[in-house]
C-alpha positions, 0 to 999 in steps of 0.5 A: 661844655660847648668846647668839649662837644665841639671837640667830640667829647660829647658825653663829658660835654653833656655831663657839664650841661647837666651841671649848668641846668642843675645850677639854673633850672630855668635854662630850658634851651639846654634841657631841649639840647639834652633831650635831643642828645639822650634821644639820639643815644636812646637814653630815654630815662635820662631825658625824662626829668627834662621832658617833665620840666619842659612840660611843667614850664609850659614849654612842651611841644608835639615832639616833647609830648610824644617822646614823654608818652613813649617813655611811659609806654616803654615802662608799661606805666599805662595809667600815666600814659593814658592820662598824658595822651588824653591831655595831649589829644586835646592840646594837639587836636591837629595831630592824629598820633596822640589818638593813635597811641591812646588806641594802642594802649587801650588795645594792650590793656584790653579796653577794646571798645575804647581802642575802637573809639580812639581809632575812629578819632585817629582816622578823622585826624590822619591826612597822609596816605601812610598815616591813614594806612597806619591807623587802619592797620591798628583798627584791624587789630582792634577788630580782630581782638573784639571778634576773638573776645566774642568768640571766646564768650560764644565758645564758653556759652556752648561749653555750658550748654552743649545740647543747644544745637542752634547755638553751636551751629551759630558758632560754626557759622561765626568761625567760618565767616571769620575765615577760621577754616580749621577751627570751623572744621574742629567745631563741626567734628565736636558737634557730630561726635557728641550729636551724630544725628546732627550730621545732616544739619552740619552738612547743610550749614557747610553747604550754605557757607561755601556759597559765601565768598567771605568764608574760607571756602577751600578748607570748608569744601575740602571738609565737605568733600570728605563727608560726601565721600564717606557717605558715598555720594560720589556725584556730589563729591566729584562736583565739590572736587571740581570746584 
């Protein structure tokens, strides 16, 4: 096997290493070589039995644990991946990546509160600037998913109770503060269409929101300006256009 690998017949050489391991399963040094070879060729399924054997023999390392977890995630075997990473996060407390991957899995499976908690753990364990930035990026995705879920619930409540003006104005405010300018305007138009008498209330709401720099101000000012023009409130429309 070594001679064939040396003479660049790597595939046949590693096939022979497989025969050696089959004859002597305790050759964990050869299992490690096979894992490295399959990883370099992106043949992760072939590496999987050797990774399991290494872990069963207590020869697992950070790299072995990460690679095995990656295989499970690629296969979308999330239940096993969760169990694997939950063990690894305790076994390798100095490495942030296990908590990070737990957060990723929980995000994929929409267990958003758990994802948020694992992001916090990963952030506590990350030290390098790139690692911290990586975790913060995932944390923002989790935050966005949580807010999207809350908005869907809020929209459903509005759909079931369309006459609750305060509830619908609250949804408009929540959308604006998330920077969802187009969705904010759409909700305003729906409210005015179903309750024309609330036009003044909607205008007051938008005026308040455009004072807040966290809102998506340009889109809301554009909409507010259109409403002022329709009402022939020229001075106010001109002031909005200047802003």
